[in-house]
C-alpha positions in Angstrom: 0.0 0.0 0.0 1.2 3.5 -0.8 1.0 6.4 1.6 -1.9 7.9 -0.4 -3.9 4.6 -0.4 -3.3 4.2 3.3 -4.5 7.7 4.0 -7.5 7.2 1.6 -8.4 4.0 3.4 -8.2 5.8 6.8 -10.4 8.6 5.6 -13.0 6.2 4.0 -13.1 4.2 7.2 -13.6 7.4 9.3 -16.5 8.4 7.2 -18.0 4.9 7.3 -17.6 4.7 11.1 -18.7 8.2 12.0 -21.8 8.2 9.8 -25.0 7.4 11.8 -25.9 3.8 11.4 -26.6 0.6 13.3 -23.1 0.3 14.7 -23.1 3.9 16.1 -26.6 3.6 17.6 -25.9 0.2 19.2 -22.6 1.5 20.7 -24.3 4.6 22.1 -27.2 2.5 23.5 -24.9 0.1 25.2 -22.8 2.9 26.7 -25.9 4.7 28.0 -27.2 1.6 29.6 -24.0 0.1 31.0 -21.2 2.5 30.7 -18.1 3.0 28.6 -16.2 -0.2 29.6 -19.2 -2.5 29.0 -19.5 -1.1 25.5 -15.9 -2.1 24.5 -17.0 -5.8 23.9 -19.7 -4.6 21.5 -17.1 -2.4 19.7 -14.7 -5.4 19.5 -17.4 -7.5 17.8 -18.1 -4.7 15.3 -14.3 -4.4 14.5 -13.9 -8.2 14.1 -16.9 -8.2 11.6 -15.3 -5.4 9.6 -11.9 -7.3 9.5 -13.7 -10.4 8.2 -15.3 -8.4 5.4 -11.9 -6.8 4.6 -10.2 -10.1 4.3 -13.0 -11.4 2.1 -12.5 -8.5 -0.2 -8.7 -8.8 -0.2 -8.7 -12.5 -0.9 -11.2 -12.4 -3.7 -14.1 -13.9 -1.8 -16.7 -11.3 -3.0 -18.2 -14.0 -5.3 -18.6 -16.3 -2.3 -20.2 -13.4 -0.4 -22.8 -13.0 -3.2 -23.4 -16.8 -3.3 -24.0 -16.8 0.4 -26.6 -14.1 0.1 -29.2 -16.3 1.9 -26.8 -16.9 4.7 -26.2 -13.1 5.2 -30.0 -12.7 5.1 -30.2 -15.2 7.9 -27.5 -13.4 9.8 -29.1 -10.0 9.3 -32.5 -11.2 10.6 -30.9 -13.2 13.4 -28.7 -10.3 14.4 -31.6 -7.9 14.4 -33.6 -10.2 16.7 -30.6 -10.6 18.9 -30.2 -6.8 19.2 -33.9 -6.5 20.0 -33.4 -9.0 22.8 -30.4 -7.0 24.2 -32.5 -3.8 24.0 -35.3 -5.5 25.9 -32.8 -6.5 28.6 -31.6 -2.8 28.8 -35.2 -1.7 29.0 -35.9 -3.9 32.0 -32.5 -3.5 33.8 -32.2 -1.8 37.1 -30.5 1.6 36.9 -27.0 1.9 38.4 -26.0 5.1 36.9 -23.3 6.0 39.4 -21.5 2.7 39.2 -18.5 1.9 37.1 -19.7 -1.5 36.1 -23.1 -0.5 34.8 -26.4 -2.3 35.1 -27.1 -6.0 35.2 -27.9 -6.1 31.5 -24.1 -5.9 30.8 -23.0 -9.1 32.6 -21.7 -11.0 29.7 -19.0 -9.5 27.5 -19.5 -12.3 25.0 -23.1 -11.4 24.5 -22.1 -7.8 23.7 -19.3 -9.1 21.4 -21.7 -11.4 19.6 -24.2 -8.6 19.2 -21.6 -6.4 17.6 -20.4 -9.2 15.3 -23.8 -10.1 14.1 -24.7 -6.4 13.7 -21.7 -5.9 11.3 -22.2 -9.2 9.4 -25.8 -8.3 8.7 -25.2 -4.6 7.9 -25.7 -3.8 4.2 -23.7 -0.6 4.4 -20.6 -2.5 5.6 -21.1 -5.3 3.0 -21.4 -2.7 0.2 -18.3 -0.8 1.4 -15.9 -3.7 1.5 -17.3 -5.8 -1.4 -18.3 -3.0 -3.7 -16.7 0.4 -2.8 -13.2 -0.6 -1.4 -11.9 -2.2 -4.6 -12.7 0.9 -6.6 -9.8 2.9 -5.1 -7.5 0.1 -3.9 -6.0 -2.7 -6.0 -6.7 -5.5 -3.6 -5.1 -8.1 -5.9 -1.6 -6.6 -5.5 -1.5 -6.3 -1.7 1.6 -7.9 -0.1 1.2 -9.7 3.3 2.5 -6.5 5.0 -0.1 -4.5 3.2 -2.9 -6.8 4.4 -1.7 -6.4 8.0 -1.4 -2.6 7.5 -5.0 -2.4 6.0 -6.3 -4.4 8.9 -4.6 -2.2 11.4 -6.0 1.0 9.7 -9.5 -0.4 9.7 -9.5 -1.7 13.2 -7.8 1.4 14.8 -9.9 4.0 13.0 -13.2 2.1 13.6 -12.4 1.4 17.2 -11.4 5.0 17.9 -14.5 6.5 16.4 -16.9 4.1 18.1 -15.0 4.5 21.4 -15.3 8.3 21.1 -19.1 7.9 20.7 -19.2 5.6 23.6 -17.2 7.9 25.9 -19.4 10.9 25.1 -22.5 8.8 25.8 -21.0 7.6 29.1 -20.3 11.2 30.1 -24.0 12.0 29.4 -25.0 8.9 31.4 -23.2 10.0 34.5 -25.3 13.2 34.6 -28.3 11.1 35.6 -27.9 10.1 39.3 -31.5 9.4 40.5 -33.2 6.1 40.2 -36.1 7.5 38.2 -33.8 9.3 35.7 -31.7 6.2 35.5 -34.6 4.0 34.7 -35.8 6.4 32.0 -32.3 6.4 30.5 -32.1 2.6 30.5 -35.5 2.5 28.7 -34.4 5.1 26.2 -31.2 3.2 25.5 -33.1 -0.1 25.2 -35.6 1.5 22.9 -32.9 2.7 20.6 -31.2 -0.7 20.6 -34.5 -2.5 19.8 -35.1 0.0 17.1 -31.7 -0.6 15.6 -32.4 -4.4 15.7 -35.8 -3.9 14.0 -34.2 -1.8 11.2 -31.5 -4.3 10.7 -33.8 -7.2 10.5 -36.3 -5.4 8.2 -33.7 -4.7 5.5 -34.5 -8.0 3.7 -34.6 -6.6 0.2 -31.2 -4.8 0.5 -28.0 -6.3 -0.7 
């Protein structure tokens, strides 16, 4: 990868990560309900999903991705339903706004990780970016092993940084609510956003 292509990839990833979408909404919802540290597992799942799509694009697996369209449809619907379930848990969780560890809905980091992974694997915007848009400004067929590692580092660092910033800002907002009534309302608002994100993801059946 040349310097210009590396910078171009970083800018494209920043735009993709910063633009409002399921990943951003899910990250904010998780941070509002459980705090910054609990959201990191969700962010890790999102990053791993992006890396998988990046490797598929680099190693010429776009055709396989299209053939497995039904599989991605299943992942999209399943991931949407899973996010709805996580949102319902947020909605019902007891508020612990002042605590570092967040509410009871954030017990399992693996559940948050899986939610982030399924969210990315079923997100049409991410699929279109890696399979359709990325090859238009990068020659993926001529990447050396070092280039593949560099591209993965750029994608993961930019994406994680942007989502962590959203999470941190949401966590700062969360700490402003100290009372149980306000905390319960915040949990329900975050849960509603998460369930809405899952519903939107699951309903995009006709998109590719």
